[in-house]
C-alpha positions in Angstrom: 10.3 -11.4 12.9 7.1 -11.2 14.9 5.2 -14.3 15.9 2.5 -15.0 13.3 -0.3 -15.9 15.6 -1.0 -12.4 17.0 -1.2 -11.1 13.5 -3.7 -13.8 12.5 -5.5 -14.5 15.7 -8.5 -16.3 14.0 -6.4 -18.6 11.9 -5.8 -21.3 14.5 -9.4 -21.3 15.5 -10.6 -21.8 11.9 -8.0 -24.6 11.4 -9.2 -26.4 14.5 -12.7 -26.2 13.1 -11.5 -27.8 9.9 -12.4 -24.7 7.8 -11.3 -23.6 4.4 -10.5 -19.9 4.3 -8.6 -17.1 2.6 -5.7 -15.1 4.0 -5.0 -12.0 1.9 -2.7 -9.0 2.3 -0.7 -6.7 0.1 2.7 -7.8 -1.1 5.7 -7.7 1.2 3.7 -7.8 4.4 5.1 -11.1 5.8 2.4 -13.5 4.5 4.8 -16.2 3.4 7.1 -16.0 6.4 4.1 -16.0 8.8 2.3 -18.9 7.2 5.4 -21.0 7.0 6.1 -20.4 10.7 2.5 -21.2 11.6 2.6 -24.4 9.5 5.8 -25.5 11.3 4.3 -24.7 14.7 1.1 -26.7 14.0 3.1 -29.7 12.7 5.4 -29.7 15.7 2.4 -29.9 18.1 1.7 -33.4 16.7 -2.0 -33.1 15.8 -1.7 -32.2 12.1 0.6 -32.3 9.1 0.6 -28.7 8.0 2.5 -27.7 4.8 3.0 -24.3 3.3 4.2 -24.0 -0.3 4.1 -21.6 -3.2 1.9 -21.8 -6.3 3.9 -19.2 -8.2 5.5 -21.5 -10.7 2.0 -22.5 -12.0 1.5 -19.0 -13.4 3.1 -20.1 -16.7 0.3 -22.7 -17.2 -2.5 -20.2 -17.8 -5.5 -22.0 -19.2 -3.6 -25.3 -19.5 -5.2 -27.2 -16.6 -3.0 -30.3 -16.8 0.2 -28.3 -16.9 -1.0 -26.1 -14.0 -1.8 -29.3 -11.9 1.7 -30.7 -12.6 3.3 -27.5 -11.5 1.2 -27.4 -8.3 1.9 -31.0 -7.4 5.6 -30.5 -8.0 5.6 -27.6 -5.6 3.8 -29.7 -2.9 6.3 -32.5 -3.4 9.3 -30.3 -3.1 8.0 -28.5 0.0 7.3 -31.8 1.7 10.8 -33.1 0.8 12.3 -30.0 2.4 10.2 -30.3 5.5 12.2 -33.1 7.2 9.0 -35.0 8.0 9.0 -38.7 8.8 8.0 -40.9 5.9 4.6 -41.7 7.3 3.5 -38.0 6.9 4.8 -37.6 3.4 2.5 -37.5 0.3 2.4 -40.6 -1.9 5.2 -41.0 -4.4 4.3 -41.1 -7.2 1.1 -39.2 -7.2 -1.9 -41.3 -8.4 -2.7 -41.2 -12.1 -5.9 -39.2 -12.9 -7.6 -37.3 -15.7 -6.4 -33.7 -16.1 -8.9 -31.6 -14.3 -9.1 -34.1 -11.4 -5.5 -34.6 -10.5 -5.4 -32.3 -7.6 -8.5 -33.9 -6.0 -7.1 -37.4 -6.6 -3.6 -36.5 -5.2 -4.9 -34.8 -2.0 -7.4 -37.6 -1.4 -4.7 -40.2 -1.7 -2.4 -38.3 0.7 -5.2 -37.9 3.3 -6.1 -41.5 3.1 -2.6 -42.7 4.1 -1.7 -39.8 6.5 -2.0 -40.6 10.3 -2.7 -37.0 10.9 -5.1 -34.4 9.6 -3.6 -32.6 6.6 -3.6 -28.8 6.6 -2.4 -27.0 3.4 -1.4 -23.4 2.9 -1.5 -22.5 -0.8 0.7 -19.4 -0.9 0.8 -17.1 -3.9 -2.5 -18.6 -5.0 -3.0 -15.5 -7.3 -0.5 -17.1 -9.6 -3.1 -19.5 -10.9 -4.9 -18.0 -13.9 -7.9 -18.7 -16.1 -9.1 -22.3 -16.4 -6.3 -23.6 -14.1 -7.7 -21.5 -11.3 -11.3 -22.4 -12.0 -10.4 -26.2 -12.2 -8.4 -26.0 -8.9 -11.2 -24.2 -7.0 -13.9 -26.6 -8.3 -11.8 -29.6 -7.2 -11.4 -28.1 -3.8 -15.1 -27.4 -3.6 -16.0 -31.0 -4.5 -13.5 -32.5 -2.1 -14.6 -30.2 0.7 -18.3 -31.1 0.2 -17.6 -34.8 0.1 -15.8 -34.9 3.5 -19.0 -35.5 5.5 -19.5 -38.8 3.5 -16.1 -40.1 4.7 -14.2 -39.0 1.6 -10.5 -38.3 2.7 -9.5 -34.7 1.9 -7.5 -32.0 3.7 -9.0 -31.0 7.0 -8.3 -27.3 6.4 -7.1 -25.4 3.3 -5.8 -21.8 3.4 -5.5 -19.8 0.2 -3.0 -17.0 0.6 -2.5 -14.1 -1.8 -3.5 -10.6 -2.7 -7.2 -11.4 -3.4 -10.1 -11.2 -1.1 -12.6 -14.1 -1.1 -15.0 -12.4 -3.6 -12.5 -12.9 -6.4 -12.4 -16.6 -5.9 -16.1 -16.9 -5.8 -16.3 -14.9 -9.0 -13.8 -17.3 -10.6 -16.1 -20.3 -10.0 -19.2 -18.5 -11.2 -20.7 -17.6 -7.8 -22.2 -14.3 -6.8 -19.3 -12.5 -5.0 -21.8 -10.5 -2.9 -23.6 -13.5 -1.4 -22.8 -16.6 0.6 -22.9 -19.6 -1.7 -23.5 -22.8 0.2 -21.9 -24.9 -2.5 -18.6 -23.0 -2.1 -15.8 -24.2 0.2 -15.3 -20.5 1.1 -18.8 -19.9 2.4 -17.2 -19.6 5.8 -15.4 -16.4 4.9 -17.8 -13.7 4.0 -15.1 -12.0 6.0 -11.8 -13.4 4.9 -8.7 -12.9 7.1 -6.5 -9.9 6.2 -2.9 -10.0 7.6 -2.7 -6.8 9.6 0.1 -4.3 9.5 2.3 -3.8 12.5 1.1 -1.7 15.4 3.4 0.8 17.0 4.1 -1.6 19.9 5.0 -4.4 17.4 7.5 -2.1 15.7 9.1 -1.4 19.0 9.2 -5.2 19.7 10.7 -5.9 16.3 13.4 -3.2 16.7 13.9 -4.3 20.2 15.1 -7.7 18.9 17.8 -5.8 16.9 18.8 -3.9 20.1 19.0 -7.2 22.1 21.1 -8.9 19.4 23.5 -6.0 18.6 23.2 -3.4 21.4 22.2 -0.7 18.9 19.2 1.2 20.1 16.3 2.9 18.2 15.3 5.9 20.2 11.6 6.2 21.2 11.2 9.2 18.8 12.7 7.2 16.0 10.3 4.3 16.5 7.4 6.7 16.7 8.5 8.4 13.4 8.8 5.0 11.7 5.2 4.2 12.6 4.0 7.6 11.4 5.8 7.2 8.1 4.8 3.6 7.4 1.6 3.1 9.4 3.1 -0.3 10.2 3.5 -1.6 6.6 5.9 -4.4 7.3 8.2 -4.1 4.2 8.6 -0.3 4.9 9.3 -0.9 8.6 12.1 -3.4 7.8 13.4 -1.4 4.8 13.9 1.7 6.9 15.8 -0.2 9.5 17.9 -1.9 6.9 18.7 1.4 5.2 19.8 3.0 8.5 21.9 0.1 9.8 23.4 -1.5 6.7 23.2 1.1 3.8 23.9 4.3 5.8 26.2 2.5 8.3 24.8 4.1 11.4 26.6 2.5 14.4 25.2 4.5 17.3 21.7 5.1 18.5 19.2 5.5 15.6 17.5 8.9 15.7 14.6 10.6 13.9 17.1 12.3 11.6 18.4 8.9 10.5 14.9 7.7 9.8 14.1 10.8 7.7 17.2 10.3 5.7 16.5 6.6 5.2 13.0 7.5 3.9 14.4 9.9 1.3 17.0 7.3 0.2 14.4 4.6 -0.2 12.2 6.8 -2.3 15.1 8.1 -4.5 16.4 4.5 -5.0 13.0 3.4 -6.5 13.0 0.3 -4.3 11.4 -2.7 -6.0 8.5 -2.8 -3.6 7.7 0.8 -4.3 8.1 0.5 -8.0 5.7 -2.5 -8.1 3.0 -0.4 -6.5 3.7 2.5 -8.8 3.3 0.2 -11.8 -0.3 -0.3 -10.8 -1.2 3.4 -11.0 -2.4 3.4 -14.6 -4.6 0.4 -14.3 -8.1 1.7 -14.9 -9.6 0.2 -11.7 -6.7 1.7 -9.7 -6.9 5.1 -11.3 -10.7 5.2 -10.7 -9.9 5.1 -6.9 -6.6 7.0 -6.6 -7.3 9.9 -8.8 -10.3 11.3 -6.8 -8.3 10.8 -3.6 -5.5 13.0 -5.0 -8.0 15.5 -6.4 -9.9 15.6 -3.1 -13.1 14.6 -4.8 -15.3 11.5 -4.4 -15.1 8.4 -6.7 -18.0 7.9 -9.1 -20.7 5.7 -7.6 -21.1 3.3 -10.4 -21.5 -0.5 -10.0 -17.8 -1.1 -10.3 -16.6 1.1 -7.5 -16.9 -1.3 -4.6 -14.8 -3.9 -6.4 -12.3 -1.3 -7.5 -11.9 0.0 -3.9 -11.6 -3.5 -2.6 -8.9 -4.3 -5.2 -6.9 -1.1 -4.4 -7.2 -1.9 -0.7 -5.9 -5.4 -1.3 -2.9 -3.9 -3.1 -2.2 -1.9 0.1 -2.5 1.5 -1.5 -5.3 2.8 0.7 -6.0 2.4 4.4 -9.4 0.6 4.1 -12.4 0.1 1.9 -14.3 2.8 3.9 -11.4 5.0 4.5 -10.3 6.5 1.2 -6.9 7.8 2.1 -3.5 6.7 0.9 -2.2 4.0 3.2 0.8 5.9 4.7 2.9 9.1 4.2 5.6 7.3 2.3 3.1 6.0 -0.3 1.5 9.4 -0.5 4.9 11.0 -1.3 5.9 8.2 -3.8 2.7 8.4 -5.8 2.8 12.2 -6.2 6.5 12.1 -7.0 6.1 9.5 -9.7 3.1 11.1 -11.3 4.9 14.4 -11.3 8.1 13.2 -12.9 7.3 14.7 -16.3 6.7 18.1 -14.7 9.8 18.0 -12.5 12.0 17.5 -15.6 10.8 20.8 -17.0 11.8 22.8 -13.8 15.1 24.4 -14.6 15.5 26.8 -11.7 18.4 26.3 -9.3 17.1 25.2 -5.8 20.1 26.9 -4.1 19.0 30.3 -5.5 15.9 30.2 -3.2 18.0 30.1 0.0 18.1 33.6 1.6 21.2 35.0 3.3 19.9 34.1 6.7 19.5 30.4 5.6 15.7 30.4 5.4 13.8 29.4 2.2 12.2 32.1 0.0 8.7 30.6 -0.5 7.3 33.8 -1.8 9.8 33.9 -4.6 9.2 30.2 -5.3 5.5 30.9 -5.8 6.3 33.8 -8.2 8.5 31.4 -10.2 5.7 28.9 -10.2 3.4 31.4 -11.8 5.8 31.9 -14.7 6.2 28.1 -15.0 2.4 27.6 -14.9 1.7 30.2 -17.6 4.3 28.6 -19.9 3.7 24.9 -19.3 0.5 24.4 -17.4 -2.0 24.0 -20.2 0.2 21.5 -22.1 1.0 19.4 -19.0 -2.6 19.2 -17.9 -3.7 17.8 -21.3 -0.9 15.3 -21.2 -1.4 14.2 -17.6 -3.1 10.8 -17.3 -4.6 11.8 -13.9 -6.5 14.7 -15.4 -8.7 15.6 -12.4 -5.6 15.8 -10.1 -3.3 17.5 -12.6 -3.1 20.8 -10.7 -2.1 19.2 -7.5 0.4 16.9 -9.2 2.1 19.8 -11.1 2.5 22.1 -8.1 3.8 19.2 -5.9 6.3 18.3 -8.6 7.5 22.0 -8.7 7.8 22.2 -5.0 9.5 18.9 -4.7 12.1 19.8 -7.3 13.1 23.0 -5.5 12.6 22.1 -1.8 13.5 18.5 -1.3 17.3 19.1 -1.7 17.5 20.8 1.7 14.0 20.6 3.1 11.0 18.3 3.4 7.4 18.3 2.1 4.6 16.8 4.1 1.4 16.2 2.1 -2.1 15.3 3.3 -4.9 14.4 0.9 -8.0 12.2 0.9 -11.1 11.7 -1.1 -13.9 14.2 -0.4 -11.8 16.8 1.4 -11.7 19.1 -1.7 -8.1 20.1 -0.8 -4.5 19.1 -0.5 -2.5 20.3 2.6 1.2 20.9 2.3 3.8 21.7 5.0 7.2 22.9 4.0 9.9 22.1 6.6 13.2 23.8 6.0 16.1 23.4 8.6 18.5 26.3 8.9 21.0 27.7 11.4 19.9 30.7 13.5 22.1 33.8 14.3 23.3 32.2 17.5 24.2 28.9 15.9 21.0 27.1 17.0 19.3 24.6 14.7 15.9 25.9 13.7 13.2 24.7 11.3 11.2 27.1 9.1 7.6 25.8 8.6 5.3 27.1 5.8 1.8 25.8 5.3 -0.1 25.8 2.1 -3.7 24.8 1.1 -4.5 23.8 -2.4 -8.0 24.1 -3.9 -9.5 23.7 -7.4 -12.3 25.9 -8.7 -14.3 23.5 -10.9 -17.0 24.2 -13.5 -20.4 24.9 -12.1 -19.1 25.4 -8.6 -18.9 28.4 -6.3 -15.6 30.3 -5.7 -13.8 28.0 -3.2 -12.1 31.0 -1.5 -14.4 31.1 1.7 -14.2 27.4 2.2 -10.4 27.4 1.5 -9.8 30.2 4.1 -11.7 28.2 6.7 -9.9 25.0 5.9 -6.5 26.8 6.0 -7.5 28.1 9.5 -8.0 24.5 10.7 -4.7 23.4 9.2 -2.8 26.4 10.7 -4.4 25.6 14.1 -3.1 22.1 14.0 0.4 23.3 13.1 0.3 26.3 15.6 1.2 28.7 12.8 0.0 32.2 12.4 -0.1 32.5 8.6 -0.1 30.5 5.4 -0.8 30.4 1.7 -4.0 29.4 -0.1 -3.6 28.4 -3.8 -6.7 28.2 -6.0 -6.5 26.7 -9.4 -9.2 27.8 -11.8 -10.3 24.9 -14.0 -13.5 26.5 -15.3 -14.0 27.1 -19.0 -14.5 30.8 -18.4 -11.1 31.1 -16.5 -8.7 33.8 -17.5 -6.4 33.1 -20.5 -3.3 31.2 -19.5 -1.0 34.2 -20.0 -3.0 36.2 -17.4 -3.1 33.6 -14.7 -1.2 33.8 -11.4 -2.4 36.7 -9.3 -1.4 37.3 -5.7 -3.6 38.8 -3.0 -4.0 39.1 0.7 -7.0 37.8 2.6 -8.2 37.4 6.2 -9.3 34.0 7.5 -12.4 33.5 9.7 -10.0 33.4 12.7 -8.4 36.7 11.7 -5.2 35.5 10.2 -3.7 37.4 7.3 -2.8 34.9 4.6 -1.6 35.0 1.0 -3.9 33.9 -1.8 -2.5 32.7 -5.2 -5.1 32.3 -8.0 -3.6 30.2 -10.8 
């Protein structure tokens, strides 16, 4: 693992200042491991007694405040028992008797009164507390925090760790999430701490530990490709390495090819982490953010959107609250694949039939086959698709994936406000002299929506920019007509040739 301090550089400073604050990050980013390590380091230094423990078992309590308090105090007790601390640092046994709704406050106060060191507590998985249990807990923390200047013994620093940003905790206790409330123990964190993803250098350091321990090297290109695919998401970084080393059994140097294969295997296996993200897609607040990203449009600017974007960012699905892009290429692919599953099951063509005698892929024929499919199934699938605004993109991507991903790869780029989806088909094949070559085909997807101008001119200019980046001379522009006055479904799917502003001759499919 990587040292926790560089990933949370402000945490130590806040703890030294006796602050209460929030650490939040998506699931499977190393929060628990990092905080437990930080707690151990702090305790070993001799100034504080720092304990990290999970609140997860308290989830079953719901609105039952007394039961929630019992579960929480049991978790603290068990974590302290496992710590190996001397008796003088341990919490009181038994906890003091108190009225439900004040038991946490009484217990922590009694512990701090007898402890020779400042007590620092890391409440991991704090999101598990629900309803009145959460409200009661936060109110007890607030009261204890505010009584400290009067000599009331209470933890010197409290860290709440989970998925939520600080605004959600303020809302739970009735405060305005958009303003700093001086009666809240979390007034310090108008900016709460978010556990960062790995940088490219940190991935190299992490994999370097494996090389040092085993002698197995990750090539520089492989490490760079891992960063490109994951953007440093810690679970993905570790999962790709685990897949290569343990599941695929690679014994020599790990190459880019191994990383690509591991990515495909992870996605096909529906790894638990990926499935847990996908399960969120049909939550209304998630859909309100993700659907326009896929469709290339902008989210509606209603009063809920800031909270929705913050929530989706906290889940780790997008890069940042001001950067409406899917967090990394693996997530981009997973989301489109999952949403396109219904379409993919309807594709009956044999992928091998699209491989030409020279080994290259027949993209032109694939698009002709798509037109037949679109005329037969498009209208029905669009009306069934939950992500209605992004239905065209999802359907074409599902069709391409079903027929290409057996022997080639699809790279997809999409983001809110771009009004397009960029697709690169990469198809490896063997040249006439036995050399390994890669066929590359670029596509640009646009949607002609009601009340808008024909997107052909804009699409040709955007395709030029995409082809420039890829150093390709030609490509395909696909325009889906979603206007009420569009041609009947049995007449859709016409091919034409066009010239881009840069003078490239490209194919245009109007569907």
